[in-house]
C-alpha positions in Angstrom: 0.1 0.0 0.1 1.6 3.4 -1.0 2.5 5.5 2.3 0.3 8.6 0.7 -2.9 6.3 0.8 -2.3 5.2 4.7 -5.0 6.7 6.8 -3.7 9.1 9.8 -4.6 6.4 12.5 -2.8 3.5 10.6 0.0 5.6 10.1 -0.1 6.2 13.8 0.0 2.5 14.7 2.6 1.8 12.4 4.7 4.7 14.2 3.7 3.0 17.7 4.7 -0.4 16.3 8.2 0.9 15.4 8.6 2.8 18.6 8.0 -0.3 20.7 10.4 -2.2 18.5 13.3 0.6 19.5 12.5 0.8 22.8 12.6 -3.1 23.3 16.0 -3.0 21.6 17.2 -0.1 23.9 15.8 -2.1 27.2 17.9 -5.0 26.1 20.9 -2.8 26.7 19.8 -1.6 30.0 19.4 2.2 29.0 15.6 2.5 28.7 13.1 2.9 31.4 10.3 0.3 31.9 7.7 0.5 29.0 4.6 -0.8 28.0 2.9 -0.9 24.6 1.4 2.6 23.5 -2.2 2.8 24.1 -4.9 4.9 22.6 -6.8 7.7 24.6 -9.5 10.3 24.2 -8.4 13.6 22.6 -6.4 15.7 25.2 -7.1 13.0 27.7 -4.7 12.3 30.8 -1.9 9.7 30.3 -3.9 7.6 32.8 -7.9 7.5 33.5 -7.9 5.5 36.5 -6.4 8.3 39.0 -8.0 11.4 40.5 -6.3 13.9 38.1 -6.2 17.5 39.1 -8.6 19.6 36.9 -7.0 21.5 33.8 -6.3 25.1 34.6 -8.3 27.6 32.8 -6.4 28.2 29.5 -5.7 31.2 27.4 -7.8 29.5 24.6 -10.8 29.4 27.0 -10.5 33.1 28.0 -10.2 34.4 24.5 -12.6 31.7 22.9 -15.0 30.9 25.4 -17.4 29.5 23.0 -14.9 26.9 21.6 -11.7 26.7 19.8 -11.3 27.7 16.0 -9.0 25.6 14.0 -9.4 26.7 10.5 -8.5 30.1 8.4 -9.8 30.2 5.0 -10.7 26.6 4.9 -6.9 25.6 6.1 -6.5 23.6 9.3 -4.0 25.5 11.6 -4.7 23.9 15.0 -6.8 25.3 17.6 -5.6 29.1 17.3 -5.9 32.2 19.6 -7.8 35.2 17.8 -6.0 37.4 20.1 -2.3 38.2 21.3 -1.3 36.3 24.3 2.2 36.3 25.4 3.4 33.6 27.5 5.2 34.3 30.8 8.8 33.6 30.5 10.7 30.8 32.8 13.9 29.3 33.3 14.9 25.6 34.0 17.5 23.1 33.7 17.8 21.8 30.3 19.8 20.0 27.7 21.1 23.3 26.6 22.4 24.3 30.0 21.7 24.7 33.7 19.8 27.9 33.6 18.1 27.9 30.3 15.1 30.3 29.4 12.3 29.8 27.1 13.0 33.3 25.9 16.3 32.0 24.7 14.7 30.2 21.9 12.9 33.6 20.6 13.5 34.2 17.2 12.2 30.8 16.2 8.9 28.9 16.4 8.7 26.4 19.2 6.4 23.0 19.2 6.1 22.3 22.8 4.7 19.3 24.8 4.6 18.6 28.5 5.4 15.2 29.9 8.2 12.9 31.3 10.8 10.8 30.4 9.4 7.7 32.3 6.3 7.8 30.4 5.3 4.3 28.8 3.1 5.9 25.6 1.9 9.5 25.0 5.5 10.9 25.6 7.4 8.8 23.4 4.9 8.5 20.8 4.6 12.3 20.7 8.3 12.8 20.3 8.6 10.1 17.5 5.8 12.3 15.8 7.5 15.6 16.5 10.4 13.8 14.5 7.9 12.9 11.6 6.7 16.7 11.8 10.5 18.0 11.5 11.2 16.0 8.3 7.9 17.2 6.6 8.8 20.5 7.1 12.1 20.2 5.3 14.0 23.4 5.2 11.3 25.1 7.2 12.2 23.0 10.1 15.2 25.4 10.7 12.8 28.0 11.8 11.1 25.6 14.6 12.6 24.6 18.2 10.9 21.3 19.2 10.8 21.4 23.1 9.9 18.6 25.6 9.1 20.1 29.2 9.3 17.4 32.0 6.7 17.6 34.6 8.9 15.2 36.7 11.8 17.3 37.5 12.7 14.9 40.7 13.5 12.2 38.2 14.4 14.0 34.9 17.8 15.5 35.5 19.8 17.3 32.7 21.7 13.9 32.1 18.7 11.9 31.8 16.7 14.3 29.5 19.9 14.6 27.4 19.9 10.8 26.9 16.4 10.7 26.4 16.0 13.4 23.9 18.8 11.8 21.9 16.8 8.7 21.0 14.3 10.9 19.0 16.6 13.8 17.7 19.6 15.4 19.7 18.4 18.6 18.5 15.3 18.4 20.4 15.3 20.7 23.6 14.4 19.1 27.0 13.6 21.3 30.1 12.9 19.9 33.6 10.8 21.8 35.9 10.3 22.1 39.5 6.9 22.0 40.9 7.1 25.7 41.7 8.0 26.7 38.2 5.5 24.6 36.7 2.7 26.3 39.0 3.8 29.5 38.0 3.3 28.9 34.0 0.5 26.7 34.1 -2.2 29.0 34.0 -0.8 30.5 30.6 -0.6 27.2 29.0 -3.3 25.0 30.7 -1.6 21.6 31.1 -2.1 19.5 34.0 0.0 16.7 35.6 -0.5 14.5 38.8 2.1 11.9 40.2 0.5 8.6 41.0 2.7 7.5 43.9 0.3 4.7 44.7 1.6 2.7 42.0 4.7 0.3 42.6 7.2 2.1 44.6 8.0 5.8 45.2 10.9 5.6 42.9 8.7 4.0 40.0 5.6 6.0 39.8 3.5 7.1 36.8 2.5 10.6 36.1 -1.2 11.5 34.8 -0.5 14.6 32.3 -2.4 16.2 29.5 -1.5 15.6 26.0 -1.7 18.7 23.8 1.3 20.1 21.8 1.5 24.0 21.6 2.8 26.3 19.0 4.6 29.4 20.1 5.7 32.2 17.7 9.2 33.7 17.5 8.1 36.4 20.0 6.8 34.1 22.7 3.3 34.6 21.8 1.1 31.6 22.1 -0.5 31.0 18.7 -2.2 27.6 18.3 -2.2 24.0 19.9 -2.8 20.5 18.8 -4.7 17.6 20.2 -2.9 14.2 20.8 -4.9 12.7 17.9 -4.0 15.2 15.3 -1.7 13.4 12.6 2.0 14.5 12.2 1.3 15.6 8.6 -1.6 17.9 9.6 0.7 19.4 12.3 3.5 19.8 9.8 1.3 21.6 7.4 -0.2 23.8 10.0 3.2 24.9 11.2 4.5 25.5 7.7 1.3 27.7 7.2 1.9 29.9 10.5 5.5 30.1 9.3 4.5 31.5 6.0 2.0 33.6 7.0 2.9 34.8 10.5 1.0 34.6 14.0 -0.9 37.7 13.2 -2.7 36.1 10.5 -5.0 34.6 13.1 -5.6 37.7 14.9 -9.1 39.3 14.9 -9.2 42.4 12.6 -6.1 41.3 11.0 
């Protein structure tokens, strides 16, 4: 079957199968955290549904578009975009690019951002694998984009472990590891959520429930659009390319 004729869901499961094989090989070498087979989940659902998950904070999208998200401009899918300017609060965290790395250090480039943790058995590795597909699909335009993974499990995700983890997908991807204090400060801007499940196994081997949306930030640090977990990589790539070509002001009311 030609690749172009594969449905998004079929391509996702091919990606998942390939990723499981890669993780299994890595585990044989003792370098991979314990993992299970990727599982499907409702759009933007927590990474586990059997725990008491902290409700998601009010997002910028809900503040400026209370009647629901808008995801097309002139008939083109661009993700759930913000019709007004919403500049994100800057923050600093240990990262794969230095011990005190600020989000604004990446100003000048678009950023595709996901919140997760390195011990995640499904959503995080799948999303990063799809980020790699997005980067490849963008071609030369990918030079204008930083792919960012922000950990919500700072107690386990050190700079060293993040560097090793990001290297499994693309060593140019940026990893950042936040403390609960910093994450609490920026949570209202993004609307992500997470909750550690310390009731599972041991205190050192726990799962974290977390949101699964990816966010697109423009070169000036303005939250521009976002994508639910079930958005196909080729659709994300096409939307990111549209924003790069047209600029974040193209989605503003009155522009």
